[in-house]
C-alpha positions in Angstrom: 30.6 -22.1 -5.6 28.9 -25.5 -4.8 25.5 -23.8 -4.7 26.1 -22.2 -8.1 27.1 -25.5 -9.6 24.0 -27.2 -8.3 21.8 -24.4 -9.7 23.5 -24.6 -13.1 22.8 -28.4 -13.2 19.0 -27.7 -13.3 19.2 -25.2 -16.1 20.1 -27.8 -18.7 17.6 -30.4 -17.7 14.9 -31.1 -20.2 11.3 -30.4 -19.1 9.4 -33.6 -19.0 6.5 -32.7 -16.8 3.8 -30.4 -18.2 2.1 -27.6 -16.4 -1.1 -29.7 -16.2 0.9 -32.6 -14.7 2.5 -30.3 -12.1 -1.0 -29.1 -11.1 -2.2 -32.7 -10.7 0.8 -33.5 -8.6 0.3 -30.5 -6.4 -3.4 -31.2 -5.9 -2.6 -34.9 -5.1 -0.4 -33.6 -2.3 -2.7 -30.8 -1.0 -6.5 -30.9 -1.5 -7.6 -27.5 -2.7 -7.4 -25.1 -5.6 -4.5 -23.8 -7.7 -3.9 -20.1 -7.0 -0.8 -19.6 -9.1 1.8 -21.7 -11.0 5.2 -20.3 -12.1 8.4 -21.7 -13.4 11.4 -20.8 -11.3 14.1 -18.8 -13.1 17.0 -20.6 -11.3 15.9 -24.2 -11.4 13.8 -26.5 -13.6 10.9 -26.5 -11.2 7.3 -25.4 -11.1 6.3 -23.2 -8.1 2.7 -23.9 -7.3 0.5 -22.0 -4.8 -2.6 -23.9 -3.6 -5.4 -22.8 -1.3 -6.3 -25.8 0.8 -9.9 -26.8 1.6 -9.4 -25.3 5.0 -8.3 -21.9 3.5 -4.6 -22.2 4.1 -2.1 -21.2 1.4 0.5 -23.9 0.5 3.6 -23.3 -1.7 5.0 -26.4 -3.5 8.0 -26.8 -5.7 7.7 -29.6 -8.2 10.6 -30.8 -10.4 9.8 -30.3 -14.1 12.1 -33.2 -15.0 10.9 -35.9 -12.5 7.6 -34.7 -11.1 9.0 -35.0 -7.5 7.7 -32.7 -4.9 10.8 -30.9 -3.8 9.4 -28.6 -1.1 6.0 -28.0 0.6 5.6 -24.8 2.7 2.3 -24.3 4.6 1.7 -20.6 5.3 0.5 -19.7 8.8 
């Protein structure tokens, strides 16, 4: 129930960060190239995949309301 409430909080948040801004935020965190950028269906976040300069894939979640980097996951 608590998880559902937290997910619903994000649905009504206004989008303040553009796709271009999300890309810049991701590339400031991980030096590389954008592979893919999606909006998450459950939260007001951008899901960004970046290929680092060393060839690693990195998944980032960026808040579309604040621009905060919520999660960074380096693929092995």
